[in-house]
PLY file of the C-alpha trace (Angstrom):
ply
format ascii 1.0
element vertex 480
property float x
property float y
property float z
element edge 479
property int vertex1
property int vertex2
end_header
0.00 0.00 0.00
1.23 3.50 -0.80
-0.18 6.65 0.77
0.28 9.76 -1.35
-0.41 12.21 1.49
-3.10 14.66 0.52
-3.59 12.91 -2.81
-4.71 9.29 -2.57
-4.21 5.86 -1.06
-3.08 3.10 -3.38
-3.20 -0.68 -3.02
-1.65 -3.05 -5.58
-1.50 -6.75 -4.80
-0.94 -9.97 -6.77
-2.63 -13.05 -5.34
-0.59 -16.01 -6.48
-2.50 -18.86 -8.07
-5.91 -17.22 -7.66
-8.25 -17.18 -10.66
-11.69 -15.97 -11.70
-13.19 -15.75 -15.18
-13.27 -12.42 -17.01
-17.03 -11.89 -16.59
-16.70 -12.28 -12.83
-13.69 -9.98 -12.73
-15.50 -7.30 -14.74
-18.38 -7.44 -12.28
-16.05 -7.31 -9.26
-14.16 -4.35 -10.77
-17.44 -2.50 -11.32
-18.48 -3.12 -7.71
-15.15 -1.82 -6.43
-15.33 1.26 -8.65
-18.83 2.00 -7.36
-17.55 2.44 -3.79
-17.63 6.08 -2.77
-14.14 7.55 -2.75
-12.61 5.02 -5.16
-10.79 6.75 -8.01
-9.75 3.69 -10.01
-9.95 -0.06 -9.65
-8.72 -2.99 -11.69
-9.37 -6.59 -10.69
-7.91 -8.81 -13.41
-5.48 -11.56 -14.18
-1.90 -10.24 -14.33
-1.42 -10.76 -18.05
0.99 -8.59 -20.03
-1.92 -6.58 -21.42
-3.45 -5.98 -17.99
-0.10 -5.03 -16.50
0.32 -2.45 -19.27
-3.18 -1.14 -18.61
-2.31 -0.91 -14.92
0.64 1.29 -15.82
-1.71 3.49 -17.84
-3.74 3.93 -14.66
-0.61 5.22 -12.92
-0.03 2.13 -10.77
2.78 -0.41 -10.76
2.44 -4.14 -10.17
4.86 -6.08 -7.93
7.94 -7.16 -9.92
7.16 -10.86 -9.46
3.61 -10.61 -10.90
2.87 -13.52 -13.23
0.08 -14.25 -15.69
-1.44 -16.85 -13.34
-1.76 -14.32 -10.49
-4.84 -12.28 -9.69
-4.20 -8.54 -9.73
-6.08 -6.38 -7.22
-5.32 -2.70 -7.77
-7.29 0.18 -6.22
-6.67 3.89 -5.80
-8.95 5.71 -3.33
-9.30 9.09 -1.67
-8.52 7.72 1.77
-7.95 4.58 3.80
-11.61 4.16 4.68
-12.68 4.09 1.04
-9.85 1.69 0.20
-10.80 -0.65 3.05
-14.43 -0.66 1.94
-13.45 -1.42 -1.65
-11.22 -4.31 -0.55
-14.10 -5.69 1.53
-16.30 -5.55 -1.56
-13.66 -7.31 -3.67
-13.00 -10.03 -1.10
-16.69 -10.59 -0.52
-17.44 -10.89 -4.24
-14.54 -13.25 -4.92
-15.45 -15.40 -1.92
-19.06 -15.81 -3.09
-18.73 -19.26 -4.66
-21.26 -22.04 -4.93
-21.25 -24.63 -2.09
-18.54 -27.21 -2.51
-16.42 -25.05 -4.79
-13.93 -23.81 -2.20
-10.24 -24.34 -2.51
-8.49 -26.39 0.10
-8.52 -29.93 1.35
-10.45 -29.70 4.60
-12.80 -32.56 5.36
-16.13 -32.20 3.60
-14.79 -29.58 1.16
-14.40 -30.28 -2.52
-11.20 -29.13 -4.18
-11.86 -26.92 -7.18
-10.78 -28.44 -10.49
-7.58 -26.90 -11.82
-8.03 -27.83 -15.49
-10.84 -28.03 -18.02
-10.39 -31.79 -18.30
-10.63 -32.36 -14.57
-13.76 -30.22 -14.37
-15.41 -32.20 -17.17
-14.35 -35.46 -15.58
-16.20 -34.40 -12.44
-19.33 -32.97 -14.04
-19.66 -34.91 -17.28
-19.86 -33.53 -20.81
-22.14 -30.58 -21.48
-21.45 -26.98 -22.49
-18.07 -25.55 -21.49
-17.94 -21.77 -21.07
-14.46 -20.42 -21.84
-13.79 -16.96 -20.42
-10.02 -16.50 -20.28
-7.65 -14.07 -22.03
-7.90 -14.64 -25.77
-4.47 -16.12 -26.25
-5.30 -18.92 -23.79
-8.79 -19.66 -25.13
-7.73 -22.07 -27.87
-6.14 -24.58 -25.51
-9.10 -24.57 -23.11
-11.67 -24.84 -25.90
-9.74 -27.64 -27.62
-9.50 -29.48 -24.30
-13.27 -29.23 -23.85
-13.98 -30.40 -27.39
-11.70 -33.39 -26.93
-13.76 -34.37 -23.90
-17.05 -34.22 -25.83
-18.32 -30.78 -24.78
-19.95 -28.10 -26.87
-18.11 -24.83 -26.20
-19.11 -21.21 -25.73
-16.07 -18.92 -26.01
-16.78 -15.60 -24.31
-13.15 -14.54 -24.83
-12.29 -12.10 -27.59
-9.00 -11.40 -29.37
-8.72 -15.04 -30.51
-6.90 -15.31 -33.88
-9.19 -16.22 -36.75
-7.09 -19.24 -37.75
-7.60 -20.65 -34.26
-11.35 -20.04 -34.55
-11.44 -21.97 -37.83
-9.38 -24.81 -36.33
-11.69 -25.10 -33.31
-14.81 -25.12 -35.45
-13.35 -27.77 -37.75
-12.47 -29.84 -34.69
-16.04 -29.45 -33.44
-17.49 -30.49 -36.80
-15.44 -33.69 -36.76
-16.98 -34.57 -33.39
-20.54 -33.40 -34.08
-20.17 -30.56 -31.58
-20.78 -26.80 -31.64
-18.42 -23.90 -30.96
-20.20 -20.66 -30.02
-17.72 -17.83 -30.42
-15.07 -16.54 -29.97
-16.48 -13.24 -28.68
-19.85 -14.86 -28.06
-21.63 -12.83 -25.39
-25.13 -14.33 -25.38
-26.67 -17.80 -25.43
-29.64 -19.64 -23.93
-29.23 -23.41 -23.74
-31.65 -25.70 -21.97
-33.43 -22.66 -20.57
-30.22 -21.37 -18.97
-28.80 -18.00 -19.99
-25.05 -17.82 -20.60
-23.09 -14.57 -20.70
-25.42 -11.60 -21.14
-28.92 -13.06 -21.50
-32.46 -11.98 -20.70
-35.19 -13.82 -18.81
-37.30 -14.81 -21.81
-40.13 -17.32 -21.78
-39.87 -20.73 -23.44
-41.50 -21.06 -26.83
-41.29 -22.19 -30.44
-38.65 -19.83 -31.87
-35.03 -20.93 -32.14
-32.41 -18.21 -32.63
-28.98 -18.54 -34.21
-27.03 -15.33 -33.66
-23.79 -13.82 -34.86
-24.83 -10.82 -32.76
-25.28 -10.77 -28.99
-27.33 -7.61 -28.49
-29.15 -8.31 -31.76
-30.31 -11.61 -30.30
-31.27 -9.87 -27.05
-33.35 -7.25 -28.87
-35.15 -9.87 -30.96
-35.88 -12.26 -28.10
-37.02 -9.46 -25.78
-39.47 -8.13 -28.37
-40.83 -11.63 -28.90
-41.21 -12.06 -25.15
-43.08 -8.76 -24.86
-45.47 -10.08 -27.53
-46.00 -13.31 -25.57
-43.84 -15.57 -27.74
-40.89 -17.47 -26.31
-37.70 -19.11 -27.52
-36.55 -22.70 -27.52
-32.85 -21.78 -27.61
-30.42 -19.01 -28.53
-27.15 -20.27 -29.98
-24.46 -17.64 -30.42
-21.85 -17.90 -33.15
-19.35 -15.11 -32.53
-19.28 -12.02 -34.69
-16.89 -13.44 -37.32
-18.68 -16.69 -38.10
-20.41 -15.38 -41.22
-17.24 -13.75 -42.53
-15.48 -15.11 -45.60
-12.61 -16.33 -43.42
-14.78 -18.50 -41.16
-17.43 -19.36 -43.72
-20.42 -19.91 -41.44
-18.98 -23.05 -39.89
-20.86 -22.70 -36.60
-23.96 -21.29 -38.29
-24.48 -24.56 -40.16
-23.96 -26.62 -37.00
-26.29 -24.41 -34.96
-29.02 -24.42 -37.63
-28.84 -28.20 -37.81
-29.00 -28.55 -34.02
-32.03 -26.27 -33.67
-33.75 -27.87 -36.66
-33.55 -31.21 -34.84
-35.07 -29.75 -31.67
-38.72 -30.89 -31.41
-39.57 -27.77 -29.35
-38.62 -25.46 -32.24
-41.11 -24.51 -34.95
-39.40 -21.52 -36.56
-35.74 -20.45 -36.79
-34.24 -16.96 -37.02
-30.64 -16.26 -37.98
-29.53 -12.85 -36.66
-26.36 -11.22 -37.92
-24.68 -8.10 -39.09
-24.21 -8.21 -42.89
-22.35 -11.43 -43.75
-19.98 -12.08 -46.61
-22.33 -12.41 -49.64
-21.04 -15.85 -50.59
-21.48 -17.10 -47.04
-25.04 -15.76 -46.92
-25.87 -17.45 -50.22
-24.49 -20.77 -48.99
-26.40 -20.56 -45.71
-29.63 -19.62 -47.46
-29.27 -22.69 -49.66
-28.51 -24.84 -46.64
-31.47 -23.39 -44.72
-33.71 -24.46 -47.58
-32.79 -28.10 -46.91
-33.94 -28.00 -43.29
-37.29 -29.25 -42.08
-38.23 -25.93 -40.45
-38.46 -22.45 -41.97
-35.56 -20.06 -41.42
-35.81 -16.28 -41.47
-32.63 -14.25 -42.03
-32.50 -11.06 -39.92
-29.42 -9.18 -41.15
-28.72 -5.71 -39.78
-27.40 -3.38 -42.44
-28.26 -0.92 -45.22
-31.24 -2.04 -47.28
-32.25 -4.71 -44.76
-35.30 -4.74 -42.47
-34.49 -3.76 -38.89
-34.70 -6.11 -35.92
-38.16 -4.89 -34.96
-39.36 -5.74 -38.48
-37.77 -9.16 -38.06
-39.59 -9.71 -34.77
-42.88 -8.76 -36.39
-42.24 -11.20 -39.25
-41.64 -13.97 -36.74
-44.84 -13.14 -34.84
-46.96 -13.25 -37.99
-45.35 -16.51 -39.06
-46.15 -18.27 -35.76
-49.65 -16.83 -35.71
-49.16 -14.27 -32.94
-50.43 -10.71 -32.87
-48.01 -7.84 -33.45
-48.42 -5.43 -30.50
-47.80 -1.74 -30.23
-44.26 -1.90 -28.90
-43.97 -0.28 -25.47
-42.69 3.25 -25.22
-42.73 5.59 -22.28
-43.02 9.38 -22.53
-41.56 11.77 -19.96
-43.42 14.59 -18.27
-43.34 17.38 -19.25
-43.39 16.69 -22.97
-40.60 17.05 -25.49
-39.33 20.47 -26.45
-38.66 19.12 -29.98
-35.66 21.17 -30.82
-35.04 21.33 -34.56
-31.54 21.28 -36.02
-28.34 20.13 -34.40
-26.79 16.69 -34.27
-27.70 13.28 -32.86
-25.08 11.64 -30.60
-25.43 7.91 -29.95
-23.80 6.33 -26.86
-24.27 2.56 -27.10
-23.21 -0.47 -25.08
-24.44 -2.91 -27.75
-22.60 -3.05 -31.07
-25.54 -4.29 -33.14
-27.89 -1.75 -31.57
-25.37 0.94 -32.49
-25.14 -0.39 -36.06
-28.92 -0.48 -36.41
-29.27 3.10 -35.16
-26.47 4.20 -37.51
-28.23 2.70 -40.54
-31.52 4.38 -39.61
-29.89 7.75 -38.88
-27.93 7.71 -42.14
-31.12 7.08 -44.10
-33.16 9.62 -42.15
-30.88 12.58 -41.39
-27.77 11.98 -43.50
-24.54 12.93 -41.77
-25.98 14.74 -38.77
-25.12 11.99 -36.30
-22.19 10.38 -34.50
-22.66 6.91 -33.02
-20.19 5.23 -30.65
-20.12 1.58 -29.59
-18.61 1.65 -26.10
-18.55 -2.14 -26.07
-15.96 -2.24 -28.86
-12.77 -4.10 -28.00
-10.60 -0.98 -28.04
-12.86 0.72 -25.47
-13.15 -2.23 -23.07
-9.46 -2.96 -22.58
-8.73 -2.57 -18.90
-12.31 -1.72 -17.95
-15.58 -3.62 -17.53
-18.05 -3.83 -20.39
-20.48 -0.87 -20.47
-23.37 -3.24 -19.75
-21.71 -3.60 -16.34
-19.94 -0.25 -15.80
-21.49 2.97 -17.15
-18.72 5.40 -16.21
-17.17 5.97 -19.63
-20.60 6.59 -21.17
-21.46 8.94 -18.31
-18.39 11.04 -19.08
-19.38 11.29 -22.75
-23.01 11.99 -21.88
-21.96 15.00 -19.82
-19.57 16.25 -22.52
-22.09 15.82 -25.36
-24.80 17.59 -23.37
-22.48 20.58 -22.94
-21.73 20.69 -26.68
-24.03 23.31 -28.27
-24.02 21.30 -31.51
-25.78 18.37 -29.79
-29.57 18.40 -30.00
-30.41 14.78 -29.16
-28.55 12.06 -27.29
-29.54 8.43 -27.78
-28.29 5.59 -25.62
-29.20 1.98 -25.08
-29.75 0.17 -21.79
-29.59 -3.62 -21.92
-31.08 -5.50 -18.99
-30.73 -9.17 -18.05
-28.42 -11.55 -16.28
-24.77 -10.46 -16.15
-25.66 -6.80 -16.77
-25.63 -3.95 -14.25
-28.13 -4.71 -11.45
-29.71 -1.24 -11.69
-28.42 0.70 -14.71
-31.02 3.45 -14.37
-29.61 4.32 -10.95
-26.31 5.21 -12.64
-27.66 6.80 -15.81
-30.68 8.82 -14.68
-28.85 11.39 -12.52
-26.63 12.20 -15.50
-29.64 12.40 -17.83
-31.50 14.71 -15.46
-28.40 16.89 -15.05
-27.88 17.07 -18.81
-31.46 18.17 -19.41
-31.26 20.72 -16.60
-28.14 22.32 -18.07
-29.25 22.45 -21.69
-32.18 21.85 -24.00
-30.79 18.50 -25.20
-33.30 15.67 -25.60
-32.49 12.11 -24.48
-33.86 8.93 -26.04
-33.27 5.54 -24.38
-33.53 2.17 -26.12
-34.45 -0.18 -23.25
-33.83 -3.84 -24.11
-35.31 -6.21 -21.56
-38.27 -8.22 -20.34
-40.63 -7.91 -17.39
-38.98 -10.98 -15.84
-35.45 -9.57 -15.97
-33.94 -9.06 -12.51
-33.72 -5.28 -12.99
-37.43 -4.98 -13.84
-38.36 -3.48 -17.21
-41.18 -1.28 -15.90
-39.15 0.05 -12.97
-36.22 0.93 -15.22
-38.49 2.65 -17.73
-40.18 4.66 -14.97
-36.82 5.85 -13.66
-35.68 6.98 -17.11
-38.90 8.87 -17.87
-38.77 10.53 -14.45
-35.35 11.88 -15.49
-36.87 13.31 -18.68
-35.92 10.63 -21.23
-38.08 9.14 -23.97
-37.91 5.35 -23.64
-38.51 2.72 -26.35
-38.51 -1.08 -26.16
-37.70 -1.07 -29.88
-34.25 0.25 -30.69
-35.31 0.96 -34.27
-38.35 2.96 -33.18
-36.21 4.86 -30.70
-33.69 5.71 -33.42
-36.40 6.99 -35.75
-37.91 9.09 -32.96
-34.49 10.56 -32.14
-33.94 11.48 -35.78
-37.38 13.02 -36.11
-36.73 15.19 -33.05
-33.96 16.86 -35.02
-36.21 17.70 -37.92
-39.19 18.85 -35.88
-41.32 16.18 -37.58
-43.14 15.20 -34.37
0 1
1 2
2 3
3 4
4 5
5 6
6 7
7 8
8 9
9 10
10 11
11 12
12 13
13 14
14 15
15 16
16 17
17 18
18 19
19 20
20 21
21 22
22 23
23 24
24 25
25 26
26 27
27 28
28 29
29 30
30 31
31 32
32 33
33 34
34 35
35 36
36 37
37 38
38 39
39 40
40 41
41 42
42 43
43 44
44 45
45 46
46 47
47 48
48 49
49 50
50 51
51 52
52 53
53 54
54 55
55 56
56 57
57 58
58 59
59 60
60 61
61 62
62 63
63 64
64 65
65 66
66 67
67 68
68 69
69 70
70 71
71 72
72 73
73 74
74 75
75 76
76 77
77 78
78 79
79 80
80 81
81 82
82 83
83 84
84 85
85 86
86 87
87 88
88 89
89 90
90 91
91 92
92 93
93 94
94 95
95 96
96 97
97 98
98 99
99 100
100 101
101 102
102 103
103 104
104 105
105 106
106 107
107 108
108 109
109 110
110 111
111 112
112 113
113 114
114 115
115 116
116 117
117 118
118 119
119 120
120 121
121 122
122 123
123 124
124 125
125 126
126 127
127 128
128 129
129 130
130 131
131 132
132 133
133 134
134 135
135 136
136 137
137 138
138 139
139 140
140 141
141 142
142 143
143 144
144 145
145 146
146 147
147 148
148 149
149 150
150 151
151 152
152 153
153 154
154 155
155 156
156 157
157 158
158 159
159 160
160 161
161 162
162 163
163 164
164 165
165 166
166 167
167 168
168 169
169 170
170 171
171 172
172 173
173 174
174 175
175 176
176 177
177 178
178 179
179 180
180 181
181 182
182 183
183 184
184 185
185 186
186 187
187 188
188 189
189 190
190 191
191 192
192 193
193 194
194 195
195 196
196 197
197 198
198 199
199 200
200 201
201 202
202 203
203 204
204 205
205 206
206 207
207 208
208 209
209 210
210 211
211 212
212 213
213 214
214 215
215 216
216 217
217 218
218 219
219 220
220 221
221 222
222 223
223 224
224 225
225 226
226 227
227 228
228 229
229 230
230 231
231 232
232 233
233 234
234 235
235 236
236 237
237 238
238 239
239 240
240 241
241 242
242 243
243 244
244 245
245 246
246 247
247 248
248 249
249 250
250 251
251 252
252 253
253 254
254 255
255 256
256 257
257 258
258 259
259 260
260 261
261 262
262 263
263 264
264 265
265 266
266 267
267 268
268 269
269 270
270 271
271 272
272 273
273 274
274 275
275 276
276 277
277 278
278 279
279 280
280 281
281 282
282 283
283 284
284 285
285 286
286 287
287 288
288 289
289 290
290 291
291 292
292 293
293 294
294 295
295 296
296 297
297 298
298 299
299 300
300 301
301 302
302 303
303 304
304 305
305 306
306 307
307 308
308 309
309 310
310 311
311 312
312 313
313 314
314 315
315 316
316 317
317 318
318 319
319 320
320 321
321 322
322 323
323 324
324 325
325 326
326 327
327 328
328 329
329 330
330 331
331 332
332 333
333 334
334 335
335 336
336 337
337 338
338 339
339 340
340 341
341 342
342 343
343 344
344 345
345 346
346 347
347 348
348 349
349 350
350 351
351 352
352 353
353 354
354 355
355 356
356 357
357 358
358 359
359 360
360 361
361 362
362 363
363 364
364 365
365 366
366 367
367 368
368 369
369 370
370 371
371 372
372 373
373 374
374 375
375 376
376 377
377 378
378 379
379 380
380 381
381 382
382 383
383 384
384 385
385 386
386 387
387 388
388 389
389 390
390 391
391 392
392 393
393 394
394 395
395 396
396 397
397 398
398 399
399 400
400 401
401 402
402 403
403 404
404 405
405 406
406 407
407 408
408 409
409 410
410 411
411 412
412 413
413 414
414 415
415 416
416 417
417 418
418 419
419 420
420 421
421 422
422 423
423 424
424 425
425 426
426 427
427 428
428 429
429 430
430 431
431 432
432 433
433 434
434 435
435 436
436 437
437 438
438 439
439 440
440 441
441 442
442 443
443 444
444 445
445 446
446 447
447 448
448 449
449 450
450 451
451 452
452 453
453 454
454 455
455 456
456 457
457 458
458 459
459 460
460 461
461 462
462 463
463 464
464 465
465 466
466 467
467 468
468 469
469 470
470 471
471 472
472 473
473 474
474 475
475 476
476 477
477 478
478 479
């Protein structure tokens, strides 16, 4: 510990041999950063990348730090804040399921130290790989060799390794979801970032995490559920990967007796890959709808409505919530988009380009280059909050749009973080705020409660990202 008198208190520690997956560490970091008086926190494995990021934060790791050590680094205003943050970190890391503790005391199970030993104990199923990208190949290959399907949450995995893993899976009749697969629902269990959606007849194959979340949440709001959501990773439909997992996932869902209709969600694929998959989809026993986000394509809300009509369900008026007092409808100016979901950002960009031309700037804060050394914005809002304040002060900004994605793994109460900043922005200027709220009534955060908090802060809230984007654009032109 170092005490910079009058400046801050700093704690940097490496815990030898300790480990937690990256999702857990992002959540723990966010909890530590939320402690009053904490200036910066980083709870991560001591990889070369994370050690470099620690240096960027102005802290230095112990000289003997190794990649298998857990790095706990916190800078706080004073010792009390630091102590509280360390209590939060220790409490979160100690919260393990019964029987998962380390150690050899009587009656305690020793945690498995390898993927193979874990599978040997539990049996084959779905292995979730959430380690630094350069280590993901070995863990995923180990799981495949033991007969497990694999979901790779890790990003920054070389494309040749992705192809090799998917070829290995094909040889064994298995499925690789990912790399960079953030969302899946298998056997009714959500993996990664997933919403509490009801069971039903629609199977989803997705090369887009937030795209799948938007689609499944809209279906749920219309009373239609999903049999499964199988993620692919964002590169699967590229020319380099060739839709390897898409074919396997389509086949698996087609064989599922609970599935009546299949949707493939993706950003625009390589044309030759799309053509091949469309041909393959035509050989399946169940109809497949392609929902591709991009110029000239229907948006995800249109895709949800197509699914509802196909399965014989009514298309509802999608929920939206209006603040009081009403909009000031400022004409002119620019639209600034602050997104945590890449596909939601892409969809809003396509709509804004068509509707208002170049009068917009959209940022995906979940992009790899903006999440290095910090939790994903679905967990930690701080970077978006900084930009929200700056954009609201910019006289060129007329409307700010942001998304808020609910569900398991996401921030437990995102409105609590975002609404004070929204209210402050509206109090300081005449900027309008539009929120795309992706979630279901069964999500742990509560869709209605989150919407009420946002409208109380003066934001317009839409369950449909596409409808929210159109509304935000029309605010600029005074078309409302």
